[in-house]
N, C-alpha and C positions, 0 to 999 in steps of 0.2 A: 576402747586406748585405755591403759592405766596410769601412766604419767603425763602430768601436765606438760604443756609445750612453754610455760614460762614459770619463773621463779618468785614472781610476786602477781597477787590480784585485789584489785580495787574491793571486791565482794568475793568472799569464799562460802559459799552454801554448804553446810554439813546434812548431807539428805536430801537424794534427788526425785523423791516419790511425791506425792500431791503436793503438800505445801512447798517443798523446794522448788521444784518445776514451775508453780503457780509464780511465785516470787521471781524465778529467774524469768519468766516470760514476761510480767509485768514491768520488769527492769527494762527488757530491750525492747519492750513496745514504749517505753518514756523518751520522747525526743529529749528530754533535759539530762539523762543519763547516759552518759558515755565511756563510761569507766568500764573496765575488764570483770567478767563472772566465771568462776570456776566452782562446776558442782560436783561433791564428792559423795558419789553412792558406792556402797560396799558391794551391793549385790544388782547388776546392771538387769538381770533377770526380773527383777522385782518381786519374786516370786511369794518371798514371806515378809514383804511389808502390809502395813494395815490397809493401805490401797488396794492393794490385791485383794484384801479379806472384807472388805465393806459391804454393808448392804443398801448401800448406793440411795440412799431416800435424803428428802428434802421435805423440811416443815415450816409453816411460818407460825405454827403454835409455841411460842415461848412467853416467858411472863417479862421478860428485861426486852423494853424498847430497842435497845441495840442489838441485840440477837434475832430481832425479826428484821430490823434493817441490813443487817448481812446475811441472812437467806432471802431476804427482796433482792439483794445485789445478782446472788447466786442464779436464784431464779431468770432475772432479766440475762445476765451473762448466757447460761444455758441456751436458752431461748432464742438468742441473737450470735451465737458462736461462731457462726461465718462472717458477720457483720463488725465481731471483735478481732476477727482475725484477717481484717481486711479486705473483705468480701472474697477471697479465695476460694474458688469453685471446686476445690479439693476437698474444702470442709465439710463436713453433711451438715445438714440443718438437721437442729434437734428439738426435742421437745418433752415435758414432762408428762408423764402417767398419773393424770390427776384423780387419784383416788381417794385421797386424803388420809389422815391419820384419824382415827377412833380412839379418843380417851374415853374409858369405862370408869366412873365412879361408883363405889359402891359404900361411901359413906357420906353423912353430910361434910363435914369437915373437907374432903376430897372435892365434893360437889360447888363448895366455896370456893376452893381454888380456881378450878374453871371458871366459875363465874368472874373472878377477880382476873384471871388470865386473858379472858375474851374481852373485855374494856379495854386491856393495851391492846391485843392484836386488831381489834376493830379501828382505835385511833390512829395505827398506823398503817390501816388500809387491808387487812387482812380480812378475808369473809368467815370466819368461823361462826358457826352457828351451835347453838344448846339445845339438845333434844331430850326429853321426857324418856323414860323406858318405853312408853307404847310408842313414841314416835319413832325410836331407833328400830324398834321391832316392826313398825309399818312400812320404812324404809330398806330395813335389811332383817328380814323374817328368818333369816338362819342362825341368829344369834340367841342363845337364853339369854333373858335380862331381867329374871326374877332377883336379883341381888343387886340390881343395877339403881340407883339414885339420878344418874344424869351424864349425858353423853355429850364430846364435843369434837365436832368435825370441821374442817374446812378444804373445801375441792376446790379452791385456786391456789396454784402453785405450791402444791403440797403431794408428794407421791414418790415415785420413782424416776430416777434420771439414768441416763448413760455417763456415770464418770469417770469409767476407762476410755472413752472416746477424747472427753475433755483433757484427759492427763497427756495422753498419745499427744493431741497437737501442741498442749504447752509444752511440752518437751522437744518436738519435731521443730516448734517454729522458735523456740529460744534458742537452740542449736543453729539452725539456718542463719539467725541475726548475730551469732557471733560468742553465745555462752558455752564453755568448753564444759563437757560433761567427763569424768573419769572413772573408771572401776577402781574404786581403791578405799580406804580407809583412815580416818584421822584417829591419831593414837595419842598425840600430846600437844600442848598448847605451850608456846612461851610469853608470859605474862610480865609486863613489866612497866611499872608507874600509872597503872589502872589501864594498861591497853595489851590486846591481845597483839603482839608484834608478827607471830608466825605462827603455823601449826605445822607439825611433822605427819606423815603420811607413812603407812604400814611398809611402804616399798622403799622408805628412806629419804623421801625428799622432803627438804624444809621448805614451805611457801611462806613467803610475805602475805600478811592480810591487811588491808586497809579497815575492812569489817568484816566478821564472821556471824553468820546467821545457821543459829540452832534448829536445823528442820530435821531432827532425827527420830520423830515419833515416839514409840516406847523407849528407845536407847536417849531421850533428849536428857535426863539426870546423870546419864555417862557422860555425856557430852558437855554439860555444865562444871562436870567435877574435873575436867582436865582445866578450866579455867580459873578453879578454887571455888565455885558455885555450887551453894546447896539449892536442887530445884525439884518440889515436892510434886513429881511425875513419876509414876512407875507402871510397869507392864502388866496389865489386870486382862486375864482370860475373860472372852465372848465367844458362846459357840453358835454356830448357825447350823440348820439343818433345812433343806429341801427335800419336800413331800408331795404325795400325790394322794388321791381321794379317789376312794373306789364310788361315791357319789360325789362330782365336783360342783361346786354352787354352781347356779345360772347367773350369777352378776358377779362384778369384781369384786373381793374383799380388801376394804381399805386397812390402813397397817392399823392393826388393833393392841392398843396396848391396855393388856387385860389388868385389873388392880392388884396380880399377884405379879406384875414385874416382867411376866414372858409377852412377847410381842409377835405378832403373825400378819401376813399380809398375803395379796397375788403375787405370783412371781411370773408365771408363764401363762398361756391359756386354760392349762389342765394342771398346773404346778405351783403349791403355794411355800412359804420362806417362814420360817419360824427362828426366833433367836432370843438369848438371855445369859446370863451369868451365873458361873458355877454356885454350888450352895454358899449359903451366908459364909460360913465359916471359911470356906476357900478361896473367896473373894478376896485376894491377897496377890502382893506382888509375885511374879513368875520369873524364869529366867526369859528375856525376850526371846530365844530361840525354842523355847516350849510351844509346841503347837499339838501337843498330844490330845485328843477327845476323851471326855469323860461320857463314854456310852452308855452309861445307866443315868445320866440327867433326863434324856430324852425319855426312856423306858418310864423312870418312876417321879418324873416331875412335869415335864413340858408336855408330852401328849396326853396325859390325864386333864390336864390345864385346858389345853385346844379342845378336848372332847368336851368336856363339862362346857364350854363357853360355846361352841358349834356343835351341838349333837349329831350333825350329819357329817363331822369328823371323827366319827368313832373310829371307822375302819379306813386308815391311810397307812402309809409307805414311806420311811426315808426312800428318797433317791440317791442323795448324798449329802454331805455332812462337812463343815472344818470348825477347826477355832483360829481365831486372830487375836489382837490384842488393841484394847482402848489405853491409849497414852492418858490415864486416870491422874488428874490433877487432885490430890487428896484434901486438899484444903476445900476448894468449891466445884471442883468439876468443870471449871471453865478455863478459857485461854491463857495463858502467858504469852503478853505481844510486848514488844518493843526493846528498848536499849536497858541494859543493866544500869543502875544508880552510878556504880562506882567502877566499874570495867565498861566503858561507854561505848566502846566499838563491838562487843559482844551483844548480839539481838538475839531474843527469844522468839521462836513461834513453835509455842511447845502446849500438851495439856490438854487437847482439846474434847477427850473423855468421851470421845463416841460421835462428835458434832463436825469431827475435822473436814469431810467430804462437802459436806453442802457450804462450809465456810469458806472453804480454799479461796475461791473466787476473791472475795472480800478480803481474807486475810493475805494472801498473797499481794493484791493491791497495796495494802495498808503498808505493809513491810518494804515494799518497794518504794513508796512515799517516804519511807522514814529514811530509805537508807540513799535517797536522793538528796532529799529536801532537810531532813533533820526534825521534822514533823510530820503530823497526816493532814492530808487537803482533802479528801472526800467524808467519809466517817470518822469521828473523834473516837481512837480506839485507847484513849488513856485510862481508861475504866480498867483494860486487860492488864494494866503495867505492873513490873515485878515489884514495884512498892508496896502493893498489898499484899503480897506472900511475905515480905520481909517485916511487915506491920500485923500478919495475920488476921488482914481484916478481907471479909469474903466479897466477892462479885455476885449478887443475891440474882438467882436464876432458880425458880420454882419447878420449871418443867424439864427436869432431868430423866432421862430412860437409861 
């Protein structure tokens, strides 16, 4: 459907991918919310959204307690998806492939950071272990650890999960409960007296809005600009490669964060996934419709790093590859959430900088709470508020990938 059935909605969500659909579902799941919801998504195939290009991973290894709590809720939600969905027997039972994240530190300062982060994680209930180079090699003898000072790994609720299935059920259940999805695009907003009164669709309709949620992913700044707001979020390219190895490993490969910034993990029984940014000089804002690969990046940078870290991977072959976008918050690479301090019915759900999929359950729940109550009822997400953007005050998180 391209045309809304009504001319006014209590909540208009701009963007129907992971964050928009999470918010729509949590709204329709809340018995205290009885309003109307319109989700405007420009591409009903979702082929080019960040959700479709994600590596679908989850970790507890953050340095900020709030980010740890956000991932803990995500883990609980995924493992109990059917229960959250009202015990609908059509909903599959999911789990997390807990091969963990392996952070490798090759300097004393990075090792100290891992030690500091572990204290936070243990306090929050994670099971992060610090390993010497010898201990890493004993457990994972395929690694070259000659340059490694310390490793950090957590095997509880950390690894791969099926984000696509969660997204499908959020969208399906939200529609079943009355949220209306249209394939369209918001092209303008009418802002008067510190409020968004209406949005204009590309098809020409003028839709009144009680509250507007910016869930536009890498296009978040373009959406905010329609309301006269400058949002420091831009599309940054990230590349992913799936590869096979002539000599596969005989045990699961943790999601390994090499000191170089390249990361790689188990993907299937005999395939692996690698990811990373462009060259530093090219890690800049791009057009959100630009999905061109840099094919030389693999040959000249990523493959040599992988083969050095895991000599058994000297002979590997790319099976498939793609480019996606981080919705990159240039201030601090963390979320921007909640109402604008002046245009008070404009709600941010932006800037996740690669953390979005694993943070979507908690962020959708929090946004739904804000829309329903005007405050957060579970996790206090105030530290992610737009006020810090206006003040240039960063949300401190040391574990950024």
